C-alpha positions in Angstrom: -5.8 -8.8 -9.5 -4.4 -5.4 -10.0 -1.0 -4.4 -8.8 -0.4 -0.7 -8.3 3.2 -1.4 -9.6 2.6 -2.9 -13.1 3.2 -0.4 -15.8 0.8 -2.7 -18.0 -2.4 -2.0 -15.9 -4.2 0.7 -17.3 -5.0 3.7 -15.6 -8.9 3.1 -14.8 -7.8 -0.1 -12.6 -5.0 1.2 -11.5 -7.0 4.5 -9.6 -9.8 2.4 -8.4 -6.7 0.1 -7.0 -5.6 3.2 -5.2 -9.0 4.5 -3.9 -10.1 1.0 -2.7 -6.5 0.7 -0.8 -6.3 4.0 0.4 -5.9 3.9 3.8 -3.2 1.5 3.9 -0.9 3.0 1.0 -1.1 6.7 2.0 0.8 6.3 4.8 4.3 7.6 4.8 5.7 9.1 8.2 7.8 6.9 8.4 9.5 8.3 5.1 9.3 11.9 6.7 11.3 10.4 9.3 14.0 8.9 7.7 14.3 11.9 5.3 14.7 14.1 8.1 17.2 12.2 9.8 18.9 12.5 6.6 18.6 15.9 6.5 19.5 16.7 9.9 23.0 14.7 8.9 23.7 16.5 5.6 23.5 20.6 7.4 25.7 19.5 9.8 28.0 19.4 6.9 30.0 23.6 6.2 27.3 25.5 4.3 28.9 25.5 1.4 29.8 21.8 1.0 25.7 21.0 1.7 24.9 23.5 -0.8 27.0 22.4 -3.5 25.6 18.8 -2.8 22.3 19.8 -3.1 22.7 21.2 -6.3 24.5 18.3 -7.4 22.8 15.6 -5.8 19.4 14.0 -6.5 18.8 12.7 -3.1 19.4 15.8 -1.2 17.2 17.8 -3.7 14.5 15.6 -3.1 15.0 15.0 0.9 14.6 18.7 0.8 11.7 18.7 -1.7 9.6 16.0 0.2 10.2 17.5 3.5 9.3 21.2 2.1 6.1 19.4 1.3 5.3 17.7 4.5 2.2 19.0 6.0 2.1 21.8 3.9 -1.6 21.2 2.6 -2.6 21.8 6.4 -4.2 25.3 5.8 -6.3 24.0 2.7 -7.8 21.4 5.0 -8.4 23.6 7.7 -9.8 26.2 5.4 -12.2 23.5 4.2 -13.7 22.2 7.4 -14.0 26.7 8.5 -16.0 26.9 5.4 -18.4 24.4 6.0 -22.1 24.6 5.8 -24.4 23.6 8.6 -25.5 20.5 6.5 -22.4 19.6 5.2 -20.3 16.5 6.9 -16.3 17.3 7.2 -15.7 13.5 7.5 -17.4 12.7 3.8 -15.9 15.9 2.3 -12.9 15.0 3.0 -13.5 11.4 1.9 -14.3 12.9 -1.7 -12.0 15.4 -1.9 -9.5 12.5 -1.6 -11.1 10.4 -4.3 -10.3 13.4 -6.5 -6.7 13.7 -5.5 -6.1 9.9 -6.1 -8.1 10.6 -10.0 -5.1 13.1 -10.4 -2.3 11.4 -8.5 -2.3 7.8 -10.4 -2.8 9.9 -13.8 1.0 11.1 -13.2 3.8 9.1 -14.0 5.7 9.3 -10.9 2.8 7.6 -9.2 4.0 4.3 -11.3 7.7 4.7 -10.3 6.7 5.4 -6.1 4.7 2.4 -6.0 8.4 0.7 -5.5 9.0 2.9 -2.9 8.5 0.9 0.2 9.7 1.1 3.9 11.3 -2.7 3.6 10.8 -5.8 5.8 14.0 -5.1 8.2 12.9 -1.5 10.2 16.8 -1.4 11.5 17.8 -0.9 8.1 15.1 0.8 6.0 14.9 0.1 2.5 16.8 2.4 -0.1 14.0 2.3 -2.8 13.7 5.7 -2.3 17.1 6.9 -3.4 15.9 4.8 -6.6 12.6 6.8 -7.1 15.3 9.8 -6.7 18.1 8.8 -9.1 15.8 9.1 -11.8 14.3 12.4 -11.0 15.0 15.3 -13.7 15.6 18.8 -11.9 17.6 19.4 -15.0 14.3 21.1 -16.5 11.6 23.1 -14.7 9.2 21.1 -15.9 10.4 18.3 -14.2 11.0 20.2 -10.5 7.3 21.4 -11.4 5.9 18.0 -12.0 7.4 16.5 -8.7 6.6 19.7 -6.5 2.7 18.9 -7.7 3.3 15.3 -7.2 4.5 15.6 -3.3 1.7 17.8 -3.0 -0.9 15.7 -4.1 1.0 12.9 -1.8 1.0 14.9 0.7 -2.7 16.3 1.3 -3.7 12.2 0.4 -1.8 11.2 3.3 -2.8 14.2 5.5 -6.5 13.1 4.6 -6.0 9.6 5.1 -4.4 10.5 8.4 -7.6 11.9 9.7 -10.1 9.5 8.3 -8.1 6.7 9.9 -7.6 9.0 13.3 -3.7 8.2 12.8 -3.1 12.4 12.9 -3.0 12.4 16.7 -0.5 15.3 16.8 -2.1 18.3 14.8 -4.8 19.0 16.9 -8.0 18.7 14.3 -10.7 16.6 15.8 -13.2 15.3 13.0 -16.3 13.5 13.6 -16.3 10.4 11.5 -19.5 8.9 12.2 -21.4 9.9 9.4 -18.5 9.1 7.2 -17.7 5.0 9.0 -21.4 4.5 7.9 -21.4 6.2 4.6 -18.2 4.0 4.0 -19.8 0.3 5.2 -22.9 1.1 3.0 -20.4 1.7 -0.2 -20.2 -0.9 -2.6 -16.7 -0.1 -4.0 -15.7 -0.8 -8.0 -14.3 -4.3 -7.9 -10.5 -4.6 -8.2 -9.9 -8.1 -8.2 -7.4 -8.1 -5.4 -7.8 -10.0 -2.4 -8.7 -7.7 0.9 -5.3 -6.9 2.1 -5.9 -6.8 5.9 -7.6 -10.6 5.7 -4.8 -12.0 3.4 -2.2 -10.4 5.6 -4.0 -11.8 8.9 -4.4 -15.1 7.1 -0.5 -15.6 6.2 0.3 -14.4 9.5 -1.9 -17.4 11.0 -0.5 -19.9 9.0 3.3 -18.4 9.0 4.4 -21.6 10.7 3.7 -23.7 7.5 5.6 -21.3 5.6 8.7 -23.8 5.8 10.8 -22.4 2.5 10.2 -19.2 0.1 8.6 -21.7 -2.8 5.2 -21.7 -0.1 4.3 -18.3 -1.6 3.3 -20.0 -4.8 0.6 -21.3 -2.7 -0.4 -17.8 -2.1 0.1 -17.1 -5.8 -2.2 -19.9 -6.9 -5.1 -18.8 -4.3 -4.9 -15.5 -5.6 -5.2 -16.0 -9.0 -7.8 -18.7 -8.3 -10.1 -17.2 -5.5 -9.7 -13.6 -7.1 -9.2 -13.6 -10.7 -5.5 -11.9 -10.4 -3.5 -11.9 -14.0 -0.8 -14.3 -14.3 1.8 -12.5 -13.8 4.7 -14.1 -11.9 7.0 -11.1 -11.3 3.7 -8.3 -10.5 2.8 -10.6 -7.7 6.0 -10.9 -5.9 6.5 -7.0 -6.1 2.8 -7.1 -4.3 4.0 -10.0 -1.6 7.2 -7.9 -1.1 4.6 -5.2 -0.5 2.5 -7.3 2.0 6.0 -8.4 3.6 6.3 -4.4 4.7 2.8 -5.0 6.8 4.0 -4.5 10.6 1.9 -7.7 10.9 4.2 -9.7 8.9 7.2 -7.5 10.5 9.2 -11.0 11.7 7.7 -13.1 8.9 10.3 -16.2 8.5 9.8 -16.5 4.0 10.3 -13.7 1.7 9.7 -13.3 -2.2 12.5 -12.6 -3.8 11.9 -12.0 -7.5 12.4 -15.8 -9.2 10.5 -17.4 -6.3 7.2 -18.5 -7.9 9.3 -19.6 -11.1 11.2 -21.7 -8.8 8.4 -23.0 -7.4 6.9 -24.0 -10.4 10.3 -25.8 -11.3 11.2 -27.4 -8.4 13.5 -30.7 -8.0 13.3 -32.4 -11.0 10.3 -30.5 -12.0 8.6 -31.9 -9.3 7.1 -28.6 -9.0 5.1 -28.4 -12.4 1.9 -29.2 -10.4 1.8 -25.8 -9.5 0.8 -24.5 -12.9 -2.4 -26.5 -12.7 -5.9 -25.8 -10.6 -5.3 -26.9 -6.6 -7.9 -29.0 -6.7 -6.1 -31.1 -9.0 -2.6 -30.9 -7.1 -3.3 -34.8 -5.1 -3.3 -36.3 -8.3 -0.6 -34.4 -10.0 1.7 -35.8 -7.3 1.5 -32.3 -5.3 3.6 -31.5 -2.5 1.8 -32.6 0.8 2.8 -29.3 2.7 1.6 -26.7 -0.4 -1.8 -28.7 0.2 -2.3 -28.4 3.5 -1.1 -24.9 3.6 -3.7 -24.0 0.4 -6.2 -25.8 2.9 -5.5 -23.8 6.1 -5.0 -20.4 3.9 -8.8 -21.0 2.9 -10.3 -21.7 6.2 -8.4 -18.5 7.8 -9.8 -16.1 5.1 -13.3 -17.4 5.2 -13.3 -17.3 9.2 -11.7 -13.8 8.8 -14.4 -12.9 5.9 -17.0 -14.0 8.4 -15.6 -11.9 11.7 -15.6 -8.7 9.4 -19.1 -8.9 8.0 -20.1 -9.1 11.5 -18.1 -6.7 12.8 -19.3 -4.1 9.6 -23.1 -5.6 10.7 -22.5 -4.2 14.6 -21.1 -0.9 13.7 -24.0 -0.2 11.5 -26.2 -1.3 14.1 -24.5 0.9 17.0 -24.4 3.9 14.3 -28.1 3.4 13.6 -28.6 3.6 17.7 -27.1 6.9 17.7 -29.7 8.4 15.3 -27.5 8.0 12.1 
């Protein structure tokens, strides 16, 4: 699996992964709302106090820069639509523009650190990951501030295009005919990225939530991803990936988290009883594997198989519907 947050992942694979997962990755409206509330609380301070803190605190300067960049690229997108020729499709043009922007975005060092910014599992207490990102920003050099502004511009435009391509942008009064775009995406064969389809994995885990009776159950998911999707054997990167999966709304009330050290703890077990996790799952029975782990692996694979069949069937239905419309 290619984890977008892993600094060891080569640029091309990281770029391919971001492109493949763009519809789910580039949705930061929740962060805008969070930072907007932060900003409104700050401006209640006396003006002199606020301006002084803005000059000296990276967090506050990042909050302002993020809010300032929010939907700053909307005019460019409107200009793109107004400049279309009759034989050009706006949806496909947006998709191609997003692909180009992701190329530049993923090449920036800030994108590696941004991969750690997440909503968190507790909606009542949002993650402070954005503060960690902001704390290390370089506002002392003009180049550092310019890089941040370019980064936030790219992020804003990619997110705005994504919201249009996924019908999430319902409040900006811009309608996009996505028929040709959807047909093109269905027929597109993306570059393989050695990663389980995120939506399917999330649904499969959710369906098996009753079998996640302990944190170490995530070691089963780790084994499944390595065996069935040829992911890297890197425990810490998988744990970050699992934490990202847990931020999905479908897993908002999931009973077990996957903090750092979970996989190592599972593979050790009490008196070395978890060593079977290091072996292929087909040998867990003869290696004294836990019954609950063997059962969970079987249930996860069964759920994934059914979900993949359903997904392929829905894609075929979509293509049929589009063909009936003459596309």
